[in-house]
C-alpha positions as CSV (number, residue, x, y, z in Angstrom):
1,M,-200.4,40.2,-92.8
2,L,-196.9,40.3,-94.1
3,E,-194.9,37.1,-94.4
4,K,-191.2,37.0,-93.4
5,K,-190.1,37.0,-97.1
6,H,-192.1,40.2,-97.6
7,L,-190.3,41.8,-94.7
8,A,-186.9,40.6,-95.8
9,L,-187.4,42.1,-99.2
10,L,-188.8,45.3,-97.8
11,A,-185.6,45.4,-95.7
12,L,-183.5,44.9,-98.8
13,G,-185.2,47.9,-100.4
14,T,-184.6,50.0,-97.2
15,S,-181.0,49.0,-97.3
16,L,-180.8,50.3,-100.8
17,S,-182.3,53.6,-99.8
18,F,-179.6,54.1,-97.1
19,W,-176.9,52.9,-99.5
20,D,-177.9,55.8,-101.8
21,I,-178.0,58.2,-98.9
22,F,-174.5,57.4,-97.6
23,N,-172.8,57.0,-101.0
24,V,-173.5,60.5,-102.4
25,P,-170.5,62.2,-100.7
26,Y,-168.2,59.6,-102.3
27,I,-169.8,59.9,-105.7
28,V,-169.6,63.7,-105.6
29,N,-165.9,63.6,-104.5
30,Y,-164.9,61.1,-107.3
31,A,-167.1,62.3,-110.1
32,S,-166.3,66.0,-109.7
33,K,-162.6,65.1,-110.3
34,I,-163.4,62.9,-113.3
35,F,-165.6,65.5,-114.9
36,N,-163.4,68.4,-113.7
37,V,-166.2,70.6,-112.4
38,S,-166.0,73.6,-110.0
39,Q,-166.6,73.2,-106.2
40,T,-170.0,75.0,-106.7
41,V,-171.1,72.6,-109.4
42,A,-169.8,69.7,-107.4
43,N,-172.3,70.4,-104.6
44,L,-175.3,70.3,-106.9
45,P,-176.0,66.5,-106.6
46,L,-176.2,66.9,-102.8
47,S,-178.6,69.8,-103.1
48,S,-180.7,68.1,-105.7
49,E,-181.0,65.0,-103.5
50,M,-182.3,67.2,-100.7
51,L,-184.8,68.8,-103.1
52,G,-185.8,65.3,-104.0
53,Y,-186.6,64.6,-100.3
54,F,-188.6,67.7,-100.1
55,L,-190.7,66.8,-103.2
56,G,-190.8,63.0,-102.8
57,G,-192.5,62.8,-99.4
58,A,-195.6,64.6,-100.4
59,I,-195.8,63.2,-104.0
60,N,-195.3,59.6,-103.0
61,G,-197.4,60.0,-99.9
62,F,-200.2,61.3,-102.0
63,I,-199.9,58.4,-104.5
64,A,-200.0,55.8,-101.6
65,S,-203.0,57.6,-100.0
66,K,-204.9,57.9,-103.3
67,F,-204.1,54.7,-105.2
68,G,-202.9,52.3,-102.5
69,R,-199.8,51.5,-100.4
70,K,-198.7,48.8,-102.9
71,K,-198.7,51.3,-105.9
72,G,-196.8,53.8,-103.8
73,L,-194.1,51.2,-102.9
74,I,-193.8,50.2,-106.5
75,F,-193.5,53.9,-107.6
76,T,-190.8,54.7,-105.0
77,M,-188.6,51.8,-106.0
78,G,-189.2,52.6,-109.6
79,L,-187.8,56.1,-109.0
80,I,-184.7,54.7,-107.2
81,S,-184.2,52.2,-110.0
82,L,-184.5,54.9,-112.7
83,G,-182.2,57.3,-110.9
84,S,-179.6,54.6,-110.2
85,I,-179.5,53.6,-113.9
86,L,-179.2,57.2,-115.0
87,G,-176.3,57.8,-112.6
88,L,-174.6,54.6,-113.7
89,L,-174.8,55.7,-117.4
90,S,-174.3,59.4,-116.9
91,P,-172.1,60.9,-119.7
92,N,-171.5,64.2,-117.8
93,F,-171.8,65.6,-114.3
94,Y,-175.1,67.2,-114.8
95,Y,-176.8,63.9,-115.4
96,L,-175.8,63.1,-111.8
97,V,-177.7,66.1,-110.6
98,V,-180.9,64.8,-112.2
99,A,-180.1,61.2,-111.1
100,E,-179.8,62.3,-107.4
101,L,-183.0,64.3,-107.6
102,I,-184.9,61.2,-108.8
103,I,-183.2,59.0,-106.2
104,G,-184.0,61.5,-103.5
105,M,-187.7,61.5,-104.4
106,G,-187.7,57.7,-104.2
107,I,-185.8,57.6,-100.9
108,E,-188.2,60.0,-99.2
109,G,-191.1,58.0,-100.6
110,E,-189.7,54.9,-99.0
111,V,-189.4,56.8,-95.6
112,A,-193.0,57.9,-95.8
113,I,-194.6,54.7,-97.0
114,V,-192.7,51.7,-95.6
115,P,-193.3,52.5,-91.9
116,S,-196.9,53.3,-92.6
117,Y,-197.4,50.1,-94.7
118,I,-195.7,47.9,-92.1
119,A,-197.7,49.5,-89.2
120,E,-200.9,48.6,-91.0
121,M,-199.9,45.0,-91.9
122,V,-198.3,43.6,-88.6
123,T,-199.2,43.5,-84.9
124,S,-195.7,44.1,-83.5
125,R,-195.3,47.2,-85.6
126,G,-192.6,48.8,-83.4
127,S,-190.0,46.0,-83.5
128,T,-190.8,45.2,-87.1
129,I,-190.4,48.7,-88.4
130,G,-187.3,49.0,-86.2
131,L,-185.6,45.9,-87.7
132,V,-186.5,46.9,-91.3
133,E,-185.0,50.4,-90.7
134,A,-182.0,48.9,-88.9
135,S,-181.1,47.1,-92.1
136,G,-180.8,50.4,-93.7
137,F,-178.7,52.1,-91.1
138,L,-176.4,49.1,-90.9
139,M,-175.6,49.8,-94.5
140,S,-173.6,52.8,-93.3
141,L,-171.0,50.3,-92.2
142,V,-170.7,48.9,-95.7
143,V,-170.7,52.0,-97.9
144,G,-167.5,53.5,-96.7
145,P,-165.2,50.5,-97.3
146,V,-166.8,49.8,-100.7
147,A,-166.4,53.4,-101.8
148,V,-162.8,53.5,-100.7
149,L,-162.1,50.3,-102.7
150,A,-163.9,51.6,-105.7
151,G,-161.9,54.8,-105.8
152,T,-162.0,57.5,-108.5
153,Q,-161.4,55.0,-111.3
154,F,-164.5,52.8,-110.5
155,W,-166.9,55.3,-108.9
156,R,-169.7,54.1,-111.1
157,L,-169.7,50.8,-109.2
158,L,-171.5,52.8,-106.4
159,F,-174.5,53.1,-108.8
160,L,-174.1,49.6,-110.1
161,A,-174.6,48.2,-106.7
162,G,-177.8,50.2,-106.4
163,V,-179.1,49.0,-109.8
164,L,-178.4,45.4,-108.9
165,I,-180.7,45.7,-105.8
166,A,-183.2,48.3,-107.0
167,V,-184.4,46.5,-110.2
168,P,-185.2,43.1,-108.5
169,S,-186.8,45.0,-105.5
170,F,-188.9,46.9,-108.0
171,A,-190.1,43.7,-109.6
172,F,-190.8,42.0,-106.3
173,R,-193.1,44.8,-105.1
174,F,-195.8,43.8,-107.6
175,L,-196.3,40.7,-105.5
176,L,-196.9,42.6,-102.2
177,P,-200.4,42.4,-100.7
178,E,-202.4,45.6,-100.4
179,S,-203.0,47.1,-97.0
180,K,-206.5,46.1,-95.7
181,M,-206.6,49.2,-93.6
182,W,-206.1,51.3,-96.7
183,E,-208.7,49.4,-98.6
184,A,-211.3,50.0,-95.8
185,T,-210.8,53.7,-95.9
186,S,-210.0,54.3,-99.6
187,T,-213.4,55.7,-100.3
188,Q,-213.6,57.9,-97.3
189,K,-213.1,61.7,-97.5
190,A,-209.9,62.9,-96.0
191,K,-209.9,65.1,-92.9
192,W,-206.8,67.2,-92.2
193,D,-205.1,66.5,-88.8
194,P,-203.2,69.4,-87.2
195,V,-200.8,66.9,-85.6
196,V,-199.1,66.7,-89.1
197,F,-197.9,70.3,-88.6
198,A,-196.7,69.6,-85.1
199,F,-194.8,66.6,-86.3
200,L,-193.5,68.6,-89.3
201,L,-191.9,71.1,-86.8
202,A,-190.6,68.3,-84.7
203,W,-188.9,66.6,-87.6
204,F,-187.6,69.9,-88.9
205,L,-185.9,70.6,-85.6
206,S,-184.7,67.0,-85.2
207,Y,-183.1,67.0,-88.7
208,F,-181.7,70.5,-88.0
209,A,-179.7,69.0,-85.2
210,G,-179.0,65.6,-86.8
211,Y,-177.6,67.0,-90.1
212,A,-175.6,69.6,-88.2
213,L,-173.6,66.8,-86.6
214,F,-172.3,65.9,-90.1
215,S,-171.0,69.4,-90.9
216,E,-167.5,70.7,-91.0
217,P,-167.5,72.4,-87.5
218,V,-167.8,68.9,-85.9
219,F,-164.6,67.9,-87.5
220,S,-163.0,71.2,-86.4
221,L,-164.1,70.5,-82.8
222,I,-162.6,67.0,-82.9
223,T,-159.3,68.4,-84.1
224,S,-159.4,71.2,-81.5
225,K,-159.6,68.5,-78.8
226,G,-156.3,67.0,-79.9
227,F,-157.5,64.3,-82.3
228,E,-155.6,65.2,-85.4
229,N,-157.1,62.6,-87.7
230,S,-160.6,64.0,-87.4
231,S,-162.2,61.6,-90.0
232,L,-160.9,58.6,-88.1
233,Y,-162.2,59.8,-84.7
234,F,-165.5,60.9,-86.2
235,T,-165.9,57.4,-87.5
236,Y,-165.5,56.1,-83.9
237,V,-168.2,58.5,-82.8
238,L,-170.5,57.7,-85.7
239,Y,-170.6,54.0,-84.8
240,G,-173.0,55.0,-82.0
241,D,-175.6,55.7,-84.7
242,P,-176.2,52.2,-86.0
243,L,-175.9,50.8,-82.5
244,G,-178.7,53.1,-81.4
245,V,-180.9,51.9,-84.2
246,V,-180.4,48.3,-83.3
247,V,-181.1,48.8,-79.6
248,A,-184.2,50.9,-80.4
249,S,-185.5,48.2,-82.7
250,L,-185.2,45.6,-79.9
251,V,-187.1,47.7,-77.3
252,N,-189.5,49.6,-79.6
253,D,-192.5,47.6,-78.6
254,K,-191.6,47.3,-74.9
255,L,-191.6,51.1,-74.1
256,E,-194.1,53.8,-74.6
257,R,-193.1,55.6,-77.8
258,K,-194.5,58.9,-76.6
259,F,-191.7,58.8,-74.0
260,T,-188.9,57.3,-76.2
261,S,-189.6,59.8,-79.0
262,F,-189.2,62.6,-76.5
263,A,-186.3,61.1,-74.6
264,S,-184.1,60.2,-77.6
265,N,-184.2,63.7,-79.0
266,F,-183.9,65.4,-75.6
267,A,-181.0,63.3,-74.4
268,S,-179.1,63.8,-77.6
269,G,-179.6,67.6,-77.2
270,A,-178.6,67.6,-73.6
271,L,-175.3,65.8,-74.4
272,M,-174.6,68.3,-77.2
273,L,-174.6,71.1,-74.6
274,A,-171.8,69.3,-72.7
275,W,-169.8,68.1,-75.7
276,P,-167.6,71.1,-76.4
277,L,-166.9,71.5,-72.7
278,V,-165.0,68.2,-72.2
279,S,-161.9,66.6,-73.7
280,G,-160.0,63.3,-74.0
281,L,-161.9,60.0,-73.7
282,S,-164.9,61.8,-72.2
283,F,-165.2,63.8,-75.4
284,L,-165.3,60.7,-77.5
285,A,-167.7,58.9,-75.1
286,I,-170.2,61.8,-75.2
287,G,-169.9,62.1,-79.0
288,F,-170.7,58.3,-79.2
289,A,-173.7,58.8,-76.9
290,I,-175.0,61.7,-79.0
291,M,-174.9,59.6,-82.1
292,F,-176.4,56.6,-80.2
293,F,-179.5,58.7,-79.4
294,Q,-179.6,60.1,-82.9
295,G,-179.8,56.6,-84.2
296,F,-182.2,55.5,-81.5
297,K,-184.7,58.1,-82.5
298,F,-185.4,56.8,-86.0
299,P,-187.1,53.5,-85.3
300,V,-189.2,55.0,-82.5
301,C,-190.1,58.3,-84.2
302,Y,-190.8,56.6,-87.6
303,T,-193.2,54.2,-85.9
304,Y,-194.7,57.0,-83.7
305,T,-195.3,59.3,-86.7
306,A,-197.2,56.6,-88.5
307,E,-199.3,55.9,-85.4
308,N,-200.3,59.5,-84.8
309,I,-201.8,60.0,-88.3
310,G,-205.0,58.4,-89.4
311,T,-205.1,55.8,-92.1
312,K,-206.5,58.1,-94.8
313,L,-203.8,60.7,-94.3
314,R,-201.1,58.4,-93.0
315,T,-198.7,58.3,-95.9
316,I,-199.2,61.8,-97.2
317,G,-199.1,63.2,-93.7
318,F,-195.9,61.3,-93.0
319,G,-194.5,62.4,-96.3
320,I,-195.2,66.1,-95.5
321,A,-193.9,65.9,-91.9
322,D,-190.7,64.0,-92.8
323,G,-190.2,65.3,-96.3
324,L,-190.6,69.0,-95.6
325,G,-189.0,68.4,-92.2
326,H,-185.8,67.5,-94.1
327,L,-185.5,71.3,-94.8
328,G,-184.1,71.4,-91.3
329,G,-181.2,69.4,-92.6
330,V,-180.4,72.3,-94.9
331,F,-180.4,75.0,-92.2
332,G,-178.8,73.0,-89.4
333,P,-175.3,72.7,-90.9
334,L,-175.5,76.4,-92.0
335,A,-176.5,77.5,-88.5
336,L,-173.8,75.5,-86.7
337,S,-171.1,76.8,-89.1
338,F,-172.3,80.4,-88.6
339,F,-172.4,80.3,-84.8
340,Y,-169.2,78.2,-84.6
341,G,-167.3,81.2,-86.0
342,Q,-168.7,83.3,-83.2
343,N,-168.6,81.0,-80.2
344,V,-168.2,77.3,-80.1
345,E,-170.4,76.7,-77.0
346,L,-173.1,78.9,-78.5
347,A,-173.1,77.0,-81.7
348,F,-173.6,73.6,-80.0
349,A,-176.2,75.2,-77.7
350,V,-178.3,76.3,-80.6
351,T,-178.1,72.8,-82.1
352,A,-178.9,71.2,-78.7
353,I,-181.9,73.4,-78.1
354,A,-183.3,72.4,-81.5
355,S,-183.0,68.7,-80.6
356,M,-184.6,69.1,-77.2
357,V,-187.5,71.2,-78.6
358,A,-188.0,68.5,-81.2
359,G,-188.3,65.9,-78.4
360,A,-190.8,68.1,-76.5
361,M,-192.9,68.5,-79.7
362,F,-193.2,64.7,-80.0
363,G,-194.0,64.3,-76.3
364,I,-196.6,67.1,-76.1
365,Y,-198.5,66.6,-79.3
366,G,-198.3,62.8,-79.7
367,V,-200.6,60.4,-78.0
368,R,-199.9,57.2,-76.1
369,T,-199.7,54.2,-78.3
370,K,-198.2,51.3,-76.4
371,N,-200.1,48.0,-76.8
372,L,-202.9,49.7,-78.7
373,P,-204.2,48.4,-82.1
374,L,-203.4,50.9,-84.8
375,E,-207.0,51.4,-85.7
376,K,-207.8,52.4,-82.1
377,I,-205.2,55.2,-82.1
378,K,-206.2,57.5,-84.9
379,G,-208.4,55.2,-87.1
């Protein structure tokens, strides 16, 4: 069992992961000006971080499956610490590309291992995973103001904050207990579970829709509705995301996650269909609701993914489903941008369908898990 201090420090590490996720656009904006690089080169850190997600889930998931959850957690935070130090000391822009690749690998390792580890170590896994993940999403409220205050002159402070959290978190993880469920199955032969592929597709489509909402056409849509300062009004809409995470964390153990995993993705998609058709306050309200369900899905779907994969494959299966699923985050913004130039309603319909199908995949291929011990679900 995990003590409260263990959960608090795991939450601190999760907060760091999301700090690194949200600070990249600011780092790219500031550092590209300092190092005077082209727009093409300026986008490389973002691309390398996404590649890190792609690689990190499977690699870190394998380490946690083969050598133990504790070693996996140590390795992921070690990667984030190393990448943060490299970024802080980078003498040129290309060091940032390598730094974000390493950080991305560590972040996706955290996404794959932390929910699995907590699920194996506590009884109220839904609410506990939700609260730990909420600490990360709430970091989105902090990064922006800090980044604005740092500005171009002090952009390295965005890495320094990461170092100050990452290094102590890395040291602390040597004190974590090992998962008893992993120890009980560590000598067993792994058997592949087709549900990993189903959840890979579900996460691909869910990230396809989610990342599309952060692309340029959304800002163009906001402006077209008469809201000239699109960044300001996007921020209003975006606040639905952390609120959704918090609410989901509070109800995660009270509702059947087979239903909430389906409903959060489906509801977000259904609202996307209506979004370009309305204006005024209704437009902002629907945008807020879309983001609310986007945030709501993470605590429930993270918990649900861990529950639907057996102990032997849990971290590597989670890493494959979520890590490779992040490729949807590459194609979603591209698809929305392409179709937006043809027809606005069509563009958001494509994104909406992806989200709704993702929900259907979770609902169809997942099993009921409410009030069931983890070992009774998939072993």
